[in-house]
All heavy atoms as a GROMACS GRO file, in nm:
protein
  517
    1MET      N    1   1.359  -1.080  -2.436
    1MET     CA    2   1.303  -1.213  -2.446
    1MET      C    3   1.320  -1.268  -2.587
    1MET      O    4   1.344  -1.386  -2.602
    1MET     CB    5   1.156  -1.212  -2.405
    1MET     CG    6   1.138  -1.198  -2.256
    1MET     SD    7   0.970  -1.225  -2.201
    1MET     CE    8   0.900  -1.067  -2.235
    2LYS      N    9   1.304  -1.183  -2.685
    2LYS     CA   10   1.322  -1.230  -2.821
    2LYS      C   11   1.466  -1.274  -2.843
    2LYS      O   12   1.492  -1.372  -2.911
    2LYS     CB   13   1.285  -1.120  -2.920
    2LYS     CG   14   1.137  -1.093  -2.929
    2LYS     CD   15   1.108  -0.985  -3.029
    2LYS     CE   16   0.960  -0.954  -3.032
    2LYS     NZ   17   0.930  -0.847  -3.129
    3LYS      N   18   1.558  -1.201  -2.783
    3LYS     CA   19   1.700  -1.232  -2.797
    3LYS      C   20   1.732  -1.371  -2.746
    3LYS      O   21   1.816  -1.442  -2.800
    3LYS     CB   22   1.782  -1.127  -2.721
    3LYS     CG   23   1.930  -1.140  -2.735
    3LYS     CD   24   2.000  -1.029  -2.658
    3LYS     CE   25   2.149  -1.043  -2.665
    3LYS     NZ   26   2.216  -0.937  -2.590
    4GLU      N   27   1.664  -1.413  -2.640
    4GLU     CA   28   1.687  -1.544  -2.578
    4GLU      C   29   1.593  -1.650  -2.635
    4GLU      O   30   1.588  -1.762  -2.586
    4GLU     CB   31   1.669  -1.536  -2.427
    4GLU     CG   32   1.764  -1.441  -2.358
    4GLU     CD   33   1.909  -1.484  -2.370
    4GLU    OE1   34   1.936  -1.606  -2.369
    4GLU    OE2   35   1.996  -1.396  -2.380
    5ASN      N   36   1.514  -1.614  -2.736
    5ASN     CA   37   1.416  -1.705  -2.798
    5ASN      C   38   1.312  -1.758  -2.700
    5ASN      O   39   1.270  -1.872  -2.709
    5ASN     CB   40   1.486  -1.821  -2.870
    5ASN     CG   41   1.562  -1.773  -2.992
    5ASN    OD1   42   1.518  -1.683  -3.060
    5ASN    ND2   43   1.676  -1.834  -3.016
    6LEU      N   44   1.274  -1.675  -2.603
    6LEU     CA   45   1.168  -1.713  -2.510
    6LEU      C   46   1.034  -1.679  -2.573
    6LEU      O   47   1.019  -1.577  -2.641
    6LEU     CB   48   1.182  -1.635  -2.379
    6LEU     CG   49   1.301  -1.668  -2.291
    6LEU    CD1   50   1.304  -1.574  -2.171
    6LEU    CD2   51   1.292  -1.812  -2.243
    7ALA      N   52   0.938  -1.763  -2.550
    7ALA     CA   53   0.803  -1.735  -2.597
    7ALA      C   54   0.749  -1.615  -2.520
    7ALA      O   55   0.772  -1.602  -2.400
    7ALA     CB   56   0.714  -1.856  -2.574
    8ILE      N   57   0.682  -1.527  -2.590
    8ILE     CA   58   0.622  -1.412  -2.524
    8ILE      C   59   0.480  -1.451  -2.489
    8ILE      O   60   0.390  -1.449  -2.573
    8ILE     CB   61   0.626  -1.288  -2.615
    8ILE    CG1   62   0.771  -1.251  -2.645
    8ILE    CG2   63   0.555  -1.171  -2.549
    8ILE    CD1   64   0.787  -1.134  -2.740
    9ASN      N   65   0.461  -1.492  -2.364
    9ASN     CA   66   0.328  -1.532  -2.318
    9ASN      C   67   0.310  -1.492  -2.172
    9ASN      O   68   0.404  -1.444  -2.108
    9ASN     CB   69   0.305  -1.683  -2.338
    9ASN     CG   70   0.405  -1.767  -2.263
    9ASN    OD1   71   0.442  -1.738  -2.150
    9ASN    ND2   72   0.452  -1.874  -2.327
   10GLU      N   73   0.192  -1.509  -2.122
   10GLU     CA   74   0.161  -1.466  -1.986
   10GLU      C   75   0.248  -1.537  -1.882
   10GLU      O   76   0.288  -1.475  -1.783
   10GLU     CB   77   0.013  -1.488  -1.956
   10GLU     CG   78  -0.078  -1.393  -2.030
   10GLU     CD   79  -0.225  -1.416  -2.000
   10GLU    OE1   80  -0.257  -1.488  -1.906
   10GLU    OE2   81  -0.306  -1.361  -2.076
   11ALA      N   82   0.278  -1.663  -1.902
   11ALA     CA   83   0.357  -1.737  -1.804
   11ALA      C   84   0.496  -1.675  -1.786
   11ALA      O   85   0.545  -1.664  -1.672
   11ALA     CB   86   0.370  -1.884  -1.847
   12VAL      N   87   0.558  -1.634  -1.894
   12VAL     CA   88   0.690  -1.570  -1.885
   12VAL      C   89   0.679  -1.438  -1.810
   12VAL      O   90   0.759  -1.409  -1.720
   12VAL     CB   91   0.751  -1.549  -2.026
   12VAL    CG1   92   0.877  -1.465  -2.019
   12VAL    CG2   93   0.779  -1.683  -2.092
   13PHE      N   94   0.580  -1.359  -1.845
   13PHE     CA   95   0.562  -1.231  -1.777
   13PHE      C   96   0.528  -1.250  -1.630
   13PHE      O   97   0.574  -1.174  -1.545
   13PHE     CB   98   0.454  -1.148  -1.847
   13PHE     CG   99   0.504  -1.079  -1.970
   13PHE    CD1  100   0.479  -1.131  -2.095
   13PHE    CD2  101   0.578  -0.962  -1.961
   13PHE    CE1  102   0.525  -1.069  -2.210
   13PHE    CE2  103   0.625  -0.898  -2.075
   13PHE     CZ  104   0.599  -0.951  -2.200
   14HIS      N  105   0.450  -1.350  -1.598
   14HIS     CA  106   0.415  -1.375  -1.458
   14HIS      C  107   0.539  -1.412  -1.377
   14HIS      O  108   0.553  -1.371  -1.262
   14HIS     CB  109   0.309  -1.484  -1.448
   14HIS     CG  110   0.174  -1.438  -1.495
   14HIS    ND1  111   0.068  -1.523  -1.511
   14HIS    CD2  112   0.128  -1.315  -1.531
   14HIS    CE1  113  -0.038  -1.456  -1.553
   14HIS    NE2  114  -0.003  -1.329  -1.567
   15SER      N  115   0.631  -1.486  -1.437
   15SER     CA  116   0.757  -1.518  -1.369
   15SER      C  117   0.838  -1.392  -1.343
   15SER      O  118   0.895  -1.374  -1.235
   15SER     CB  119   0.839  -1.617  -1.452
   15SER     OG  120   0.774  -1.740  -1.459
   16LEU      N  121   0.844  -1.306  -1.443
   16LEU     CA  122   0.917  -1.180  -1.427
   16LEU      C  123   0.853  -1.094  -1.318
   16LEU      O  124   0.923  -1.036  -1.233
   16LEU     CB  125   0.919  -1.102  -1.559
   16LEU     CG  126   1.005  -1.159  -1.669
   16LEU    CD1  127   0.978  -1.087  -1.801
   16LEU    CD2  128   1.152  -1.150  -1.633
   17LEU      N  129   0.721  -1.084  -1.320
   17LEU     CA  130   0.651  -1.004  -1.220
   17LEU      C  131   0.675  -1.058  -1.080
   17LEU      O  132   0.699  -0.982  -0.985
   17LEU     CB  133   0.501  -1.001  -1.250
   17LEU     CG  134   0.460  -0.917  -1.371
   17LEU    CD1  135   0.316  -0.946  -1.409
   17LEU    CD2  136   0.481  -0.770  -1.343
   18SER      N  137   0.672  -1.189  -1.065
   18SER     CA  138   0.697  -1.252  -0.935
   18SER      C  139   0.836  -1.217  -0.884
   18SER      O  140   0.853  -1.181  -0.767
   18SER     CB  141   0.680  -1.403  -0.948
   18SER     OG  142   0.700  -1.465  -0.825
   19ALA      N  143   0.935  -1.224  -0.970
   19ALA     CA  144   1.072  -1.191  -0.930
   19ALA      C  145   1.086  -1.044  -0.893
   19ALA      O  146   1.148  -1.010  -0.791
   19ALA     CB  147   1.169  -1.226  -1.042
   20HIS      N  148   1.028  -0.956  -0.971
   20HIS     CA  149   1.037  -0.813  -0.943
   20HIS      C  150   0.968  -0.777  -0.811
   20HIS      O  151   1.020  -0.697  -0.733
   20HIS     CB  152   0.978  -0.729  -1.057
   20HIS     CG  153   1.054  -0.738  -1.184
   20HIS    ND1  154   1.192  -0.735  -1.192
   20HIS    CD2  155   1.012  -0.749  -1.313
   20HIS    CE1  156   1.231  -0.743  -1.316
   20HIS    NE2  157   1.123  -0.753  -1.393
   21CYS      N  158   0.852  -0.839  -0.786
   21CYS     CA  159   0.782  -0.814  -0.659
   21CYS      C  160   0.867  -0.862  -0.541
   21CYS      O  161   0.880  -0.794  -0.441
   21CYS     CB  162   0.647  -0.884  -0.656
   21CYS     SG  163   0.524  -0.812  -0.765
   22GLY      N  164   0.924  -0.980  -0.555
   22GLY     CA  165   1.007  -1.035  -0.449
   22GLY      C  166   1.130  -0.952  -0.421
   22GLY      O  167   1.181  -0.952  -0.309
   23ASN      N  168   1.176  -0.878  -0.521
   23ASN     CA  169   1.293  -0.792  -0.505
   23ASN      C  170   1.255  -0.649  -0.469
   23ASN      O  171   1.341  -0.560  -0.472
   23ASN     CB  172   1.377  -0.792  -0.634
   23ASN     CG  173   1.448  -0.922  -0.654
   23ASN    OD1  174   1.490  -0.987  -0.560
   23ASN    ND2  175   1.461  -0.964  -0.779
   24HIS      N  176   1.128  -0.626  -0.440
   24HIS     CA  177   1.078  -0.493  -0.403
   24HIS      C  178   1.106  -0.390  -0.512
   24HIS      O  179   1.136  -0.274  -0.483
   24HIS     CB  180   1.140  -0.446  -0.271
   24HIS     CG  181   1.131  -0.544  -0.159
   24HIS    ND1  182   1.026  -0.547  -0.072
   24HIS    CD2  183   1.214  -0.645  -0.122
   24HIS    CE1  184   1.045  -0.645   0.015
   24HIS    NE2  185   1.158  -0.706  -0.014
   25ASP      N  186   1.099  -0.430  -0.637
   25ASP     CA  187   1.134  -0.345  -0.750
   25ASP      C  188   1.007  -0.298  -0.822
   25ASP      O  189   0.970  -0.351  -0.927
   25ASP     CB  190   1.226  -0.421  -0.845
   25ASP     CG  191   1.287  -0.332  -0.952
   25ASP    OD1  192   1.245  -0.215  -0.965
   25ASP    OD2  193   1.377  -0.382  -1.023
   26LYS      N  194   0.943  -0.198  -0.765
   26LYS     CA  195   0.815  -0.148  -0.817
   26LYS      C  196   0.830  -0.095  -0.960
   26LYS      O  197   0.742  -0.117  -1.043
   26LYS     CB  198   0.761  -0.038  -0.726
   26LYS     CG  199   0.628   0.017  -0.768
   26LYS     CD  200   0.580   0.124  -0.673
   26LYS     CE  201   0.448   0.182  -0.720
   26LYS     NZ  202   0.398   0.284  -0.629
   27ASP      N  203   0.939  -0.026  -0.989
   27ASP     CA  204   0.959   0.028  -1.123
   27ASP      C  205   0.962  -0.082  -1.229
   27ASP      O  206   0.905  -0.067  -1.337
   27ASP     CB  207   1.088   0.111  -1.130
   27ASP     CG  208   1.080   0.240  -1.049
   27ASP    OD1  209   0.968   0.287  -1.022
   27ASP    OD2  210   1.186   0.292  -1.011
   28SER      N  211   1.027  -0.193  -1.196
   28SER     CA  212   1.033  -0.304  -1.291
   28SER      C  213   0.898  -0.374  -1.306
   28SER      O  214   0.865  -0.423  -1.414
   28SER     CB  215   1.140  -0.405  -1.250
   28SER     OG  216   1.269  -0.348  -1.265
   29VAL      N  217   0.820  -0.377  -1.199
   29VAL     CA  218   0.685  -0.434  -1.208
   29VAL      C  219   0.602  -0.351  -1.305
   29VAL      O  220   0.538  -0.405  -1.396
   29VAL     CB  221   0.616  -0.440  -1.069
   29VAL    CG1  222   0.468  -0.474  -1.083
   29VAL    CG2  223   0.686  -0.540  -0.979
   30VAL      N  224   0.606  -0.219  -1.289
   30VAL     CA  225   0.529  -0.130  -1.376
   30VAL      C  226   0.578  -0.142  -1.520
   30VAL      O  227   0.497  -0.152  -1.614
   30VAL     CB  228   0.537   0.016  -1.326
   30VAL    CG1  229   0.475   0.112  -1.426
   30VAL    CG2  230   0.469   0.030  -1.191
   31ALA      N  231   0.710  -0.145  -1.539
   31ALA     CA  232   0.766  -0.158  -1.674
   31ALA      C  233   0.725  -0.291  -1.738
   31ALA      O  234   0.692  -0.296  -1.858
   31ALA     CB  235   0.918  -0.145  -1.670
   32THR      N  236   0.726  -0.398  -1.660
   32THR     CA  237   0.687  -0.529  -1.712
   32THR      C  238   0.540  -0.530  -1.751
   32THR      O  239   0.504  -0.586  -1.855
   32THR     CB  240   0.718  -0.639  -1.609
   32THR    OG1  241   0.858  -0.637  -1.580
   32THR    CG2  242   0.679  -0.777  -1.660
   33LEU      N  243   0.456  -0.468  -1.670
   33LEU     CA  244   0.313  -0.458  -1.705
   33LEU      C  245   0.294  -0.378  -1.834
   33LEU      O  246   0.211  -0.413  -1.918
   33LEU     CB  247   0.234  -0.396  -1.591
   33LEU     CG  248   0.214  -0.483  -1.468
   33LEU    CD1  249   0.155  -0.401  -1.354
   33LEU    CD2  250   0.127  -0.603  -1.498
   34ASP      N  251   0.374  -0.272  -1.852
   34ASP     CA  252   0.366  -0.193  -1.975
   34ASP      C  253   0.404  -0.276  -2.097
   34ASP      O  254   0.335  -0.273  -2.200
   34ASP     CB  255   0.457  -0.069  -1.967
   34ASP     CG  256   0.403   0.038  -1.874
   34ASP    OD1  257   0.282   0.035  -1.842
   34ASP    OD2  258   0.483   0.125  -1.834
   35VAL      N  259   0.513  -0.351  -2.086
   35VAL     CA  260   0.557  -0.435  -2.197
   35VAL      C  261   0.453  -0.542  -2.225
   35VAL      O  262   0.421  -0.572  -2.341
   35VAL     CB  263   0.695  -0.499  -2.169
   35VAL    CG1  264   0.732  -0.602  -2.274
   35VAL    CG2  265   0.802  -0.393  -2.159
   36MET      N  266   0.397  -0.598  -2.120
   36MET     CA  267   0.294  -0.701  -2.135
   36MET      C  268   0.174  -0.645  -2.212
   36MET      O  269   0.124  -0.708  -2.305
   36MET     CB  270   0.254  -0.751  -1.996
   36MET     CG  271   0.170  -0.874  -1.995
   36MET     SD  272   0.146  -0.928  -1.823
   36MET     CE  273   0.034  -1.064  -1.851
   37ALA      N  274   0.129  -0.528  -2.172
   37ALA     CA  275   0.015  -0.465  -2.238
   37ALA      C  276   0.047  -0.432  -2.384
   37ALA      O  277  -0.034  -0.455  -2.473
   37ALA     CB  278  -0.027  -0.339  -2.164
   38ASN      N  279   0.167  -0.380  -2.407
   38ASN     CA  280   0.207  -0.344  -2.543
   38ASN      C  281   0.226  -0.466  -2.632
   38ASN      O  282   0.223  -0.455  -2.754
   38ASN     CB  283   0.334  -0.259  -2.542
   38ASN     CG  284   0.311  -0.122  -2.484
   38ASN    OD1  285   0.200  -0.069  -2.492
   38ASN    ND2  286   0.413  -0.063  -2.426
   39SER      N  287   0.244  -0.582  -2.570
   39SER     CA  288   0.258  -0.707  -2.645
   39SER      C  289   0.123  -0.768  -2.678
   39SER      O  290   0.114  -0.873  -2.741
   39SER     CB  291   0.341  -0.809  -2.567
   39SER     OG  292   0.472  -0.761  -2.548
   40GLY      N  293   0.017  -0.705  -2.630
   40GLY     CA  294  -0.118  -0.753  -2.658
   40GLY      C  295  -0.166  -0.862  -2.565
   40GLY      O  296  -0.266  -0.928  -2.592
   41LEU      N  297  -0.094  -0.882  -2.455
   41LEU     CA  298  -0.134  -0.986  -2.359
   41LEU      C  299  -0.232  -0.930  -2.258
   41LEU      O  300  -0.230  -0.811  -2.225
   41LEU     CB  301  -0.011  -1.044  -2.289
   41LEU     CG  302   0.086  -1.117  -2.381
   41LEU    CD1  303   0.212  -1.154  -2.306
   41LEU    CD2  304   0.022  -1.241  -2.440
   42ASN      N  305  -0.316  -1.017  -2.205
   42ASN     CA  306  -0.418  -0.979  -2.109
   42ASN      C  307  -0.357  -0.954  -1.972
   42ASN      O  308  -0.284  -1.038  -1.919
   42ASN     CB  309  -0.524  -1.089  -2.100
   42ASN     CG  310  -0.636  -1.053  -2.007
   42ASN    OD1  311  -0.679  -0.939  -2.003
   42ASN    ND2  312  -0.684  -1.150  -1.933
   43ILE      N  313  -0.388  -0.838  -1.916
   43ILE     CA  314  -0.352  -0.810  -1.777
   43ILE      C  315  -0.482  -0.819  -1.699
   43ILE      O  316  -0.559  -0.723  -1.693
   43ILE     CB  317  -0.287  -0.672  -1.762
   43ILE    CG1  318  -0.159  -0.665  -1.844
   43ILE    CG2  319  -0.258  -0.643  -1.615
   43ILE    CD1  320  -0.095  -0.529  -1.849
   44GLY      N  321  -0.508  -0.937  -1.646
   44GLY     CA  322  -0.634  -0.961  -1.580
   44GLY      C  323  -0.616  -1.014  -1.439
   44GLY      O  324  -0.513  -0.993  -1.374
   45ALA      N  325  -0.717  -1.084  -1.394
   45ALA     CA  326  -0.719  -1.135  -1.257
   45ALA      C  327  -0.599  -1.225  -1.227
   45ALA      O  328  -0.541  -1.217  -1.118
   45ALA     CB  329  -0.850  -1.209  -1.232
   46GLU      N  330  -0.562  -1.309  -1.322
   46GLU     CA  331  -0.450  -1.400  -1.297
   46GLU      C  332  -0.319  -1.323  -1.276
   46GLU      O  333  -0.241  -1.354  -1.187
   46GLU     CB  334  -0.434  -1.497  -1.414
   46GLU     CG  335  -0.328  -1.602  -1.389
   46GLU     CD  336  -0.316  -1.703  -1.501
   46GLU    OE1  337  -0.397  -1.701  -1.595
   46GLU    OE2  338  -0.225  -1.786  -1.493
   47THR      N  339  -0.299  -1.218  -1.354
   47THR     CA  340  -0.179  -1.136  -1.340
   47THR      C  341  -0.176  -1.068  -1.204
   47THR      O  342  -0.074  -1.067  -1.135
   47THR     CB  343  -0.171  -1.031  -1.453
   47THR    OG1  344  -0.170  -1.100  -1.579
   47THR    CG2  345  -0.046  -0.946  -1.441
   48TYR      N  346  -0.288  -1.010  -1.164
   48TYR     CA  347  -0.294  -0.942  -1.034
   48TYR      C  348  -0.281  -1.041  -0.918
   48TYR      O  349  -0.226  -1.008  -0.813
   48TYR     CB  350  -0.419  -0.856  -1.023
   48TYR     CG  351  -0.409  -0.733  -1.110
   48TYR    CD1  352  -0.482  -0.721  -1.228
   48TYR    CD2  353  -0.320  -0.631  -1.077
   48TYR    CE1  354  -0.469  -0.611  -1.310
   48TYR    CE2  355  -0.306  -0.520  -1.158
   48TYR     CZ  356  -0.381  -0.510  -1.274
   48TYR     OH  357  -0.367  -0.400  -1.355
   49THR      N  358  -0.329  -1.163  -0.937
   49THR     CA  359  -0.312  -1.266  -0.835
   49THR      C  360  -0.165  -1.301  -0.819
   49THR      O  361  -0.115  -1.317  -0.706
   49THR     CB  362  -0.395  -1.392  -0.870
   49THR    OG1  363  -0.533  -1.356  -0.877
   49THR    CG2  364  -0.374  -1.502  -0.768
   50VAL      N  365  -0.093  -1.312  -0.931
   50VAL     CA  366   0.051  -1.338  -0.926
   50VAL      C  367   0.122  -1.228  -0.847
   50VAL      O  368   0.206  -1.255  -0.761
   50VAL     CB  369   0.110  -1.350  -1.068
   50VAL    CG1  370   0.262  -1.347  -1.067
   50VAL    CG2  371   0.061  -1.477  -1.136
   51ILE      N  372   0.087  -1.102  -0.876
   51ILE     CA  373   0.150  -0.989  -0.807
   51ILE      C  374   0.119  -0.993  -0.658
   51ILE      O  375   0.208  -0.979  -0.574
   51ILE     CB  376   0.106  -0.856  -0.871
   51ILE    CG1  377   0.160  -0.847  -1.014
   51ILE    CG2  378   0.152  -0.738  -0.787
   51ILE    CD1  379   0.104  -0.731  -1.095
   52ALA      N  380  -0.008  -1.013  -0.623
   52ALA     CA  381  -0.048  -1.016  -0.482
   52ALA      C  382   0.020  -1.130  -0.407
   52ALA      O  383   0.071  -1.112  -0.296
   52ALA     CB  384  -0.200  -1.027  -0.470
   53CYS      N  385   0.023  -1.248  -0.466
   53CYS     CA  386   0.086  -1.364  -0.401
   53CYS      C  387   0.237  -1.343  -0.385
   53CYS      O  388   0.295  -1.383  -0.283
   53CYS     CB  389   0.058  -1.491  -0.480
   53CYS     SG  390  -0.113  -1.546  -0.468
   54SER      N  391   0.299  -1.281  -0.483
   54SER     CA  392   0.443  -1.254  -0.474
   54SER      C  393   0.472  -1.157  -0.361
   54SER      O  394   0.568  -1.175  -0.286
   54SER     CB  395   0.494  -1.196  -0.606
   54SER     OG  396   0.476  -1.288  -0.710
   55HIS      N  397   0.390  -1.055  -0.347
   55HIS     CA  398   0.406  -0.962  -0.235
   55HIS      C  399   0.386  -1.034  -0.102
   55HIS      O  400   0.460  -1.012  -0.006
   55HIS     CB  401   0.307  -0.846  -0.246
   55HIS     CG  402   0.344  -0.742  -0.347
   55HIS    ND1  403   0.466  -0.679  -0.351
   55HIS    CD2  404   0.272  -0.689  -0.449
   55HIS    CE1  405   0.469  -0.592  -0.450
   55HIS    NE2  406   0.352  -0.597  -0.512
   56ALA      N  407   0.286  -1.122  -0.096
   56ALA     CA  408   0.259  -1.196   0.028
   56ALA      C  409   0.377  -1.284   0.066
   56ALA      O  410   0.417  -1.287   0.183
   56ALA     CB  411   0.133  -1.280   0.011
   57ARG      N  412   0.436  -1.354  -0.030
   57ARG     CA  413   0.553  -1.438  -0.001
   57ARG      C  414   0.670  -1.356   0.050
   57ARG      O  415   0.750  -1.404   0.130
   57ARG     CB  416   0.595  -1.515  -0.126
   57ARG     CG  417   0.512  -1.639  -0.152
   57ARG     CD  418   0.574  -1.728  -0.259
   57ARG     NE  419   0.582  -1.664  -0.389
   57ARG     CZ  420   0.482  -1.658  -0.477
   57ARG    NH1  421   0.365  -1.714  -0.449
   57ARG    NH2  422   0.497  -1.599  -0.593
   58ALA      N  423   0.679  -1.230   0.005
   58ALA     CA  424   0.788  -1.142   0.048
   58ALA      C  425   0.753  -1.068   0.178
   58ALA      O  426   0.833  -0.989   0.226
   58ALA     CB  427   0.820  -1.042  -0.063
   59GLY      N  428   0.634  -1.095   0.233
   59GLY     CA  429   0.593  -1.031   0.357
   59GLY      C  430   0.551  -0.887   0.339
   59GLY      O  431   0.546  -0.810   0.435
   60GLN      N  432   0.518  -0.849   0.218
   60GLN     CA  433   0.479  -0.711   0.187
   60GLN      C  434   0.327  -0.698   0.193
   60GLN      O  435   0.260  -0.676   0.093
   60GLN     CB  436   0.532  -0.672   0.048
   60GLN     CG  437   0.680  -0.685   0.033
   60GLN     CD  438   0.725  -0.680  -0.112
   60GLN    OE1  439   0.646  -0.694  -0.204
   60GLN    NE2  440   0.853  -0.660  -0.132
   61TRP      N  441   0.273  -0.706   0.313
   61TRP     CA  442   0.129  -0.715   0.330
   61TRP      C  443   0.056  -0.589   0.284
   61TRP      O  444  -0.055  -0.598   0.230
   61TRP     CB  445   0.095  -0.748   0.475
   61TRP     CG  446   0.153  -0.881   0.509
   61TRP    CD1  447   0.262  -0.906   0.589
   61TRP    CD2  448   0.113  -1.009   0.458
   61TRP    NE1  449   0.288  -1.041   0.591
   61TRP    CE2  450   0.199  -1.107   0.512
   61TRP    CE3  451   0.013  -1.051   0.372
   61TRP    CZ2  452   0.187  -1.241   0.484
   61TRP    CZ3  453   0.000  -1.184   0.342
   61TRP    CH2  454   0.086  -1.279   0.400
   62GLU      N  455   0.115  -0.474   0.303
   62GLU     CA  456   0.049  -0.352   0.259
   62GLU      C  457   0.037  -0.348   0.106
   62GLU      O  458  -0.063  -0.302   0.051
   62GLU     CB  459   0.127  -0.228   0.307
   62GLU     CG  460   0.041  -0.105   0.304
   62GLU     CD  461   0.091   0.000   0.400
   62GLU    OE1  462   0.111  -0.031   0.519
   62GLU    OE2  463   0.106   0.113   0.354
   63GLN      N  464   0.138  -0.402   0.036
   63GLN     CA  465   0.132  -0.411  -0.109
   63GLN      C  466   0.024  -0.510  -0.155
   63GLN      O  467  -0.038  -0.490  -0.259
   63GLN     CB  468   0.268  -0.451  -0.168
   63GLN     CG  469   0.375  -0.346  -0.150
   63GLN     CD  470   0.351  -0.225  -0.239
   63GLN    OE1  471   0.246  -0.207  -0.299
   63GLN    NE2  472   0.450  -0.140  -0.246
   64VAL      N  473   0.003  -0.616  -0.079
   64VAL     CA  474  -0.103  -0.711  -0.113
   64VAL      C  475  -0.237  -0.640  -0.111
   64VAL      O  476  -0.317  -0.654  -0.204
   64VAL     CB  477  -0.105  -0.831  -0.015
   64VAL    CG1  478  -0.227  -0.919  -0.040
   64VAL    CG2  479   0.023  -0.912  -0.026
   65ILE      N  480  -0.260  -0.560  -0.008
   65ILE     CA  481  -0.386  -0.488   0.006
   65ILE      C  482  -0.402  -0.389  -0.109
   65ILE      O  483  -0.507  -0.380  -0.172
   65ILE     CB  484  -0.394  -0.417   0.142
   65ILE    CG1  485  -0.401  -0.523   0.252
   65ILE    CG2  486  -0.512  -0.322   0.149
   65ILE    CD1  487  -0.379  -0.470   0.392
   66THR      N  488  -0.294  -0.317  -0.143
   66THR     CA  489  -0.298  -0.219  -0.251
   66THR      C  490  -0.328  -0.287  -0.385
   66THR      O  491  -0.406  -0.237  -0.465
   66THR     CB  492  -0.164  -0.143  -0.260
   66THR    OG1  493  -0.140  -0.080  -0.135
   66THR    CG2  494  -0.165  -0.040  -0.369
   67THR      N  495  -0.266  -0.401  -0.409
   67THR     CA  496  -0.285  -0.473  -0.535
   67THR      C  497  -0.427  -0.523  -0.551
   67THR      O  498  -0.482  -0.523  -0.661
   67THR     CB  499  -0.187  -0.592  -0.543
   67THR    OG1  500  -0.054  -0.544  -0.534
   67THR    CG2  501  -0.204  -0.669  -0.673
   68THR      N  502  -0.489  -0.562  -0.442
   68THR     CA  503  -0.622  -0.624  -0.452
   68THR      C  504  -0.736  -0.523  -0.445
   68THR      O  505  -0.852  -0.561  -0.456
   68THR     CB  506  -0.640  -0.730  -0.341
   68THR    OG1  507  -0.621  -0.670  -0.213
   68THR    CG2  508  -0.543  -0.844  -0.362
   69GLN      N  509  -0.705  -0.398  -0.426
   69GLN     CA  510  -0.812  -0.297  -0.419
   69GLN      C  511  -0.853  -0.249  -0.554
   69GLN      O  512  -0.786  -0.243  -0.648
   69GLN     CB  513  -0.769  -0.178  -0.334
   69GLN     CG  514  -0.760  -0.213  -0.190
   69GLN     CD  515  -0.719  -0.094  -0.103
   69GLN    OE1  516  -0.664   0.002  -0.150
   69GLN    NE2  517  -0.749  -0.104   0.024
   0.00000   0.00000   0.00000
């Protein structure tokens, strides 16, 4: 992200998380959450809502339940 001069903020990470969830890429979701945490950004309700909604759009209902528990 620094290479592309993108701001490092929750909105950018939420977009990445949404794409990774839609692509069924659990490893990238976990890696993105790690980078987000290491960047000092909050991983809170809004982040988990993004993940759950992304799974729902992809029809991954079991993942929605897992995310919200």
